[in-house]
LUMMAR-277068 format. One line per field, with one value per residue (C-alpha): residue in three letters; x, y, z. Coordinates in steps of 0.25 Angstrom, whole numbers, plus 5000, padded with zeros to 4 digits. Example, Ala and Ser with C-alpha at 12.3 -4.5 7.8 and 13.67 -1.06 7.14 Angstrom:
2
kolro	(ALA, SER);
x	(5049, 5055);
y	(4982, 4996);
z	(5031, 5029);
This chain:
88
kolro	(MET, LYS, ARG, ILE, ALA, VAL, ALA, PHE, VAL, LEU, SER, ALA, MET, LEU, SER, THR, ALA, MET, GLY, SER, ILE, ALA, ALA, ALA, GLN, THR, VAL, ARG, THR, GLU, ALA, ALA, ASN, HIS, PRO, ARG, ILE, ALA, ALA, ALA, VAL, ARG, GLU, LEU, GLU, GLU, ALA, ILE, ARG, TYR, MET, GLU, ALA, ALA, PRO, HIS, ASP, PHE, GLY, GLY, HIS, LYS, ALA, ALA, ALA, ILE, ARG, ASP, SER, ARG, THR, ALA, LEU, VAL, GLU, LEU, ARG, ALA, ALA, LEU, ALA, TYR, ARG, ALA, ARG, VAL, ASP, ARG);
x	(5780, 5773, 5764, 5759, 5756, 5749, 5741, 5737, 5731, 5724, 5718, 5714, 5707, 5700, 5695, 5690, 5683, 5676, 5671, 5666, 5658, 5653, 5648, 5642, 5634, 5629, 5625, 5618, 5612, 5607, 5601, 5593, 5587, 5584, 5578, 5572, 5586, 5593, 5581, 5584, 5598, 5595, 5585, 5594, 5605, 5595, 5590, 5604, 5608, 5596, 5598, 5612, 5608, 5596, 5598, 5591, 5594, 5580, 5578, 5593, 5590, 5597, 5611, 5605, 5597, 5608, 5616, 5606, 5603, 5618, 5618, 5605, 5612, 5624, 5615, 5607, 5619, 5625, 5612, 5613, 5627, 5624, 5614, 5624, 5634, 5624, 5617, 5631);
y	(4744, 4755, 4745, 4739, 4753, 4756, 4743, 4746, 4760, 4754, 4744, 4754, 4762, 4751, 4746, 4760, 4761, 4748, 4751, 4765, 4758, 4748, 4759, 4767, 4754, 4752, 4766, 4765, 4752, 4760, 4771, 4761, 4756, 4769, 4776, 4787, 4792, 4790, 4799, 4809, 4810, 4812, 4823, 4830, 4830, 4836, 4846, 4851, 4852, 4860, 4870, 4872, 4876, 4884, 4899, 4904, 4900, 4895, 4906, 4904, 4889, 4883, 4881, 4875, 4866, 4861, 4859, 4852, 4843, 4839, 4835, 4827, 4820, 4816, 4810, 4802, 4797, 4793, 4786, 4778, 4775, 4771, 4761, 4756, 4753, 4747, 4738, 4731);
z	(5226, 5217, 5211, 5224, 5229, 5215, 5216, 5230, 5226, 5214, 5222, 5232, 5222, 5215, 5228, 5232, 5218, 5220, 5233, 5228, 5216, 5226, 5235, 5224, 5219, 5233, 5234, 5221, 5226, 5238, 5229, 5221, 5235, 5240, 5227, 5235, 5241, 5227, 5221, 5232, 5228, 5215, 5218, 5227, 5217, 5207, 5216, 5220, 5206, 5203, 5215, 5210, 5197, 5201, 5199, 5212, 5227, 5231, 5241, 5248, 5249, 5237, 5244, 5257, 5248, 5239, 5252, 5259, 5247, 5245, 5260, 5258, 5246, 5254, 5265, 5255, 5248, 5262, 5265, 5252, 5255, 5269, 5264, 5254, 5265, 5274, 5263, 5259);
């Protein structure tokens, strides 16, 4: 009984991992199909790192800019993931 449970858990884990890998590959394909969105993601990531490391607060706008940039990243990634699901 214990072996069956272990086999079931391992099977479920493998299935989840394979699905995650396939989804990541599909999102990468979508990023290749939409290079401007992929470039925007990279630029926003770099801008966030730059702002976080900056010693000044950009006239009080630093926190809001970082927050809104992170929100934009979530939306851009969701857009690519949506296209990946629709294009299957």
